[in-house]
VEXKE-725985 format. One record per atom (N, C-alpha, C, CB): z, y, x. Coordinates in steps of 0.2 Angstrom, whole numbers, plus 5000, padded with zeros to 4 digits. Each point is the difference from the previous one (the first is absolute). Glycine has a CB too. Layout:
<nodes>
ZYX...
</nodes>
This chain:
<nodes>
501253294848499449955000500249934998499550085009500249894986500249934999499749965005500050024988500449925013499749955004499549964997501149995005498549974999499449964997500149935002499350105001500449864994500049925001499549995006500249984988499949965015499749995007499249994999501149955004498750014990499349985000499650054996500449885001499850134993499650044995500250085001499949904992500650115012500250075001500250034993499350015010501149964986500250034993500650045002499549904993500650155003500650055001500649974998499350104999501349905005500649984998500550064999499849895006500250144988500450064999500750005003499450034990500950025013500650005003500550024994499650045011501049954990500550004995500150074997500649915005499250144998500050074998499450034997500950025008498649934991499350024998500049984992499550005012500150044985499849994993499449965000500650104996499349854999499449965000499650024993500649905006498850124995499650034995499549944997500150125005499749904990499549954997499450005004500450024989499450045014499450005004500149965007499850114995500849895007500149965007500049924998500750105005499649884989499949934998499349984999501250014995498450035002499349994999499749995006500050064989500149985016499749995007500249945003500050125001500649864998500249935003499649944997501150055002498849954991499749954997499250005002500850014990499050055011499350015002499849965007499950114993500649915011499949975007500149924999500550105006500049884990500049924999499449974998501250024998498550024997499449974996499450005005500450054989499650005016499550005004500049955006499950124998500749865003500249965006500049924998500650095005499449904989500149934998499349974998501150024995498749925007499449974999500049964993499849985013499650034984500049974993499749935001499950114994500049855001499749935000499350015002500849964991498950095006499350025001499950015008499850054988500749995015499950015007500149935004500550124998499949845000500149935003499449965000501250014998498549994996499449964999499450035004500449984988499650085012499450035005500149985007499950104992500849915010500149985007499949935002500950085000499349874995499849935000499349995001501149974994498550065002499349995000499750025007500050024987500350045015499750035007500249955005500150114996500549865004500249955006499549944999501250045000498749944994499649935000499350015002500749974990499150105010499350015003500050015007499750054989500849965014500150015008499749945004501050084998498649935006499749955005500449995006498850034996501749925003500449995006499749945004501150044994498849975012499649955004500549935001499350095006500349864995500449945002500350005007499349934992501350055009500350005006499649955005501250034995498849995011499749965005500450015007498950014995500949965010500350005007500050075003499749885001499850164996499950075003500150064995499249945007501050044987500250064995500549984995498850045002501550014996500549984994499750004994500850065006499549914989499749994993500449954996498950035005500849954989500349954996499849935002499950084990500649885009499949935003500349954995500250055011499549894989500249954995500549955004498850014994501749975002500449955003499849934999500950084997499349885008499849935000500649955002498850045002501249904994500549955002499749955005500650024989498849995013499749955004500449995007498950024994501149925009500350005007499549975004501149984996498350015002499449975004499450045000500549894998499550174999499450054999499950035007500350024988499150015012499750035006499850074998499649905005500550134989499850074998500550055004499649964989500050095013500450065003500050064995499649965011500350024983500050064995500549994994498850015002501749944999500549994995500750005004499249934992501350085004500750005004500449944997500050125001500349855004500549944998500650024997499549945010500750024985500650014996500649975004499350004989501350025008500649975003500049925000500650114997499149874997499949934999499649965005500250024988499250025013499549975005500350005007499150044993501350015009500350005006500549945001499950125001500549874993500549945000499749945001500850074993498649925003499749944999499749985007499750024988500050035016499849995006500549985005499150084998501549955002500549985004500349934999500350125000499749864994500349934998499449955003500750054990498749975009499549955002500050005007499350034991500850025013500050005008500649965002499550115000501149894997500649975002499949924998500750104998499049884997499949934998499449975005500350034988499250015013499549985005500349985007499150074993501349985009500349995007500549945000499950135002500549864993500449954999499649935000500950074994498649935002499649945000499749985007499750024988500050045015499749995007500549975005499250094997501449945003500549985005500349934998500450125001499649864993500249934998499549965003500650044990498849975009499449965002500049995008499350044990500850015013500050005007500649965003499450115001501249904996500649975002499949924999500750104997499049884997499949934998499549975005500350034988499250015014499549975005500449995007499050064994501449995008500350005006500549945001499950125001500549864993500549955000499749934998500950094998498549915000499749944998500049955005499350064992500549955014500049955006500849985001499050055005501449994994500749985001500349954995500250115006499649914988500349954995499649954998500650104995498749905007499649954998499749955005499750084992500649935015499749965005500649975004499050075001500949875002500549985005500050045006499849884996500850155006500050055005500649995005499350084992501149875008500649995004499750005007500749944991499750105013499950005007500249935004500150135000499549845003500249935003500250015007499249954993500950115010500250015007500750015000498950045003501549925000500850015001500050065005500449884997500150165002500250065005499350035001501049945006498750094989499350035000499950075003499849934991500850105011500050065003500550025005499550044990500849905013500550015005500750024998499050035007501249964987500650024998500649965003499550044989500349905013500449955003499949995007500149944990499650125013499849995007499449965001501250015004498849945001499449965001500249934997499750075010500749934986500249934997499449974996501250044999498649905003499449974997499350025003500650004990499550045016499450025004500149985007499750104992499749895011500149985008499450045004500549884996499850155009499550035005499749955004500750105000498649915000499649955004499550035005500149924991500050155010499550035004500350015007499650064991500149985013500350015007500750025000498850035004501649955001500750025000500150075000500249895006499450154997500150075001499850044994499849995012499949974983499750044994500349964994499050045006501649984991500349964995500150044994500649935008499350054986500250034994500750004999498949974995501450085001500750004998500050034993500450015012500249984985500150034993500350075001500249894995499450165003500150075002500350044993499150005010501350044991500350044995499550054998501249985003498650034991499550054997500350075001499549924992500050135007500250075000499850034994499850005012500650054986499950044994500049964993499450085007500949864994500049964994499349974997501150064997498449955007499349984998500149925000499450105005500949875000500149935001500750005003498849965001501749994996500649995002500049975007500550004988499149945012499849965006499349995000501249955000498650035007499349985000500049965007499550094993499949875008499949965006499650055005500149894994500150125012499750055004500149995007500050084991499649965013500150005008499750065002500049875001500350155005499850065003499749995007500850074993499349865009499849985007499250015001501049925001498850095006499349995001499849935000500150105007499449894990499749935000499449995005500449994988499749975018499650005005499349974998500949995008498650034995499349984999500049925000499550115005500149864990499949935000500649964998499150025009501450024988500649964998500150024992500550005012500049974985500150014993500750014999499049934997501250114998500750004997500049964993500350115006500149844994499949954994500749994997498949955004501150064989500649984996499849964995500650115003499749834997499849954994500649994995499349945009500550054985500549984995500149935000499750104993500849885003500149934998499449974996501350015001498649934999499549974996500150014993499849915008499750114988500150014993499549954996500250125002500149854993499649944996499550044996501049925000498450055000499550034996499649954997499950105007499649914988499649964997499350035000500849954993498750025006499350025000499950064995499649895004500150164997500050064995500050075003500549924992499550135004500050075002500750035000498950014995501250025011500650045001499950075002500549895004500050154995499950075002500550015006499750044988500050005017500450025006500050075001499749895006500950144995500050075000500650025005499650024988500350045015500550035005499950075001500149895005500450154998499950065002500050005008500550054989499150005014499950005007500150075003499249904999501050105007500150065004499750005007501150024993498450025008499649995006499950075004499549904995500950155003499950075003500050005007500550054990499049975014500050005007499649945003501150075000498849884996499749945002499350004999501049934997498650095008499350015000499649955002500250115002500149845001499649945003500449934997499550075010500149884991500349934998500050004992500750005010499749954988500049994992500749984998498849975000501450054994500749974997499849974994500750095005499549854994499749974993500549944999498850035002501149944992500449944997499549954999500950074995499349875008499549944999500449954995499550025012500149944984500249944997499849945004500050064988500549915014499849945005500149944997500350075010499349884991500249934998500449965006498950004993501749995006500449975006499849935002501050074996498649905000499849935002499550005006500249974988499450085012499550015005499950075003499449914995501150135003500050075003499450044998500749965010498950024985499450044998500250064996499349895001500350165000500150064996499650004993500250075011500249934984499750004993499750064998500849914997499650155004499850064999500450055003499549974989500350105011500450055004500050064996499849955011500750104990500150064997500150055006500449964989499150095012500150045006500250074998499149945006501350094999500250074999499550055002501249965002498850104995499650055003500350035006499650034988500049985017500350035007500250074999499349925006501250104998500250075000500150034994499350015010501149964986500250024993500750004998498849964997501550085000500750004998500049944994500250135003500449864994500149954996499450004994501350005002498449944998499549994995500049934997499350095006500549904988500149934997499349975000500950044993499149895008499449965000500149944995499650045012499949944985500149944995499349965000500950064993499249885007499449955000500149944996499750055011499749934986500149934996499749955005499850064989500649885011499949955005500049934997500550075009499049894993499949944997500349945005499050044993501549935005500249945004499649944998501250045000498449935005499649954999500349934998499250065008500449904989500349934999500249975006499349994990501349975010500249965005500650045004498949945001501250124998500550045004500650004995499150075006501549904997500650004996500550055002499849884999500150155007500550055002499650055004501049925000499350145001499750065004500650035004499050024992500850025013500450045004499850075000500349905007500150154991499850075001500150025007500350024987499250005016500050035007499950075001499649885003500850165000499950075001499850005008500950044992498550005009499750005006499950075003499549894997500650125009499750065004499549975005501050074998498449945001499449985004499850055005499749924991500250075015499850055005499250015000501149985007498649974992499250005001499850025007500050034989500449955016499850015007500350075003499049934998501350114998500350065003500750004998498950064999501549985005500750014999500150044993500350005013500149974983500250044994500650045002499649914992500450165007500650045002500649994997499250085003501449955000500649994997500150054994500549975012499250024983500150034994500349964994499050075003501349964992500349964995499449964996501050084999499149865001499549954996500549964995499249995010500750034984500449984995499749964994500850095003499549864994499849974994500649994995499049945007501050074987500549994996499849994993500750075007499849914988499849994993499549954999500450124998499649835006499549945000500149964994499950005012499649994984500049964994499449955000500650094994499649845005499549954999500249974993499849985013499750024982500249984994499449964996500850104999499349864997499549964996499650054996500749895000498650104999499650044996499750055004500749974990498850065007499650055003500250074998499149935000501450084995500350064998500350045006500149964988499850105013500350045005500650034997498950035006501649934994500750034997500450035005499949914991500450155008500450035005500549955003499950114994500449915012500449965004500749984996499550065010500649884991500749984997500349955006499650014987501049975012500349965006500449944997500050105007499749864988500349944997500349955006499350024990500349965014500249955005500550035005498949954999501250115001500550035005500749984997499350105003500849894991500649974997500249935003499850074989499749895011500049935003500250015008499249954991500550095012500150015007500750035001498850025002501550024994500750035001500449944999499750114996500249854999500449944998500149955006499750014988499749985015500049955006500350045006498949954996501050115005500350035005500850015000498950075001501349944993500750004999500449935001499850094992499849865006500349935001500049995007499649964989499950065015500049985007500650045004498749984999501450084998500550045003500749974999499450104998500749874996500649964999500149945004499950044989499549925012500049945005500250025007499249954992500550115010500150025007500750025001498850035001501550004994500750035000500549945000499650104994500249845003500449945000500049965007499950004987499650015017500049975006500550025005498749984998
</nodes>
């Protein structure tokens, strides 16, 4: 028995078989029957062109048109590779522009406003240098080491403040002129449900309060900021930290104030410590003088 080809099943005579004209004719007849003519292809092409293939949609398969649009809303066309790339590039550029705009807006107060901190030793890095306790002797502020690196140092106390008394810590006098200033600080009052913790701007000439910045009671570290106007005729101010009882005992909880900043202008610029450099210079010189005595 001869072998056969895989597709048309044409006989492949074995080496010991004779090939007759009849068998060769049969092979050609099979080839002729299995090959498509040009007429066959034309007929097939015409039949395909008349086929009603539905348009593709979200619910059925079908033919679909390609599109290079990146801002279209059609659900009946398909995005090309170019459209996908263009959309990606546009998204990257838009995100970059948006980020740049927001960064510029955030840093504008820093680079466009006067914002130097006028308070020496503004967060207790030099202990109580430049500050004086003026409250009850049993209720004194001290420079406290911060926890978890939220603040390296801050001014605080844990003593009970008796009813009808105050805990007061005053800064050195700071030279000012008439105009707008910004006062900011972070406060800690967790467990303090009565009384008040706040910062006052005082006129040392008459001890009048120009303005104040209060903490929120019973709250973990939180930042407060306020625009303050120094009136005409005031040439210096004192920054006063206060625990007020309001007629009741303030319990022995942590009462903290840190990162205090008093700067020219109304811009709420993040905490800086320019005047701390001057305080450090003064403090170092005093240490040298005391060491020479």
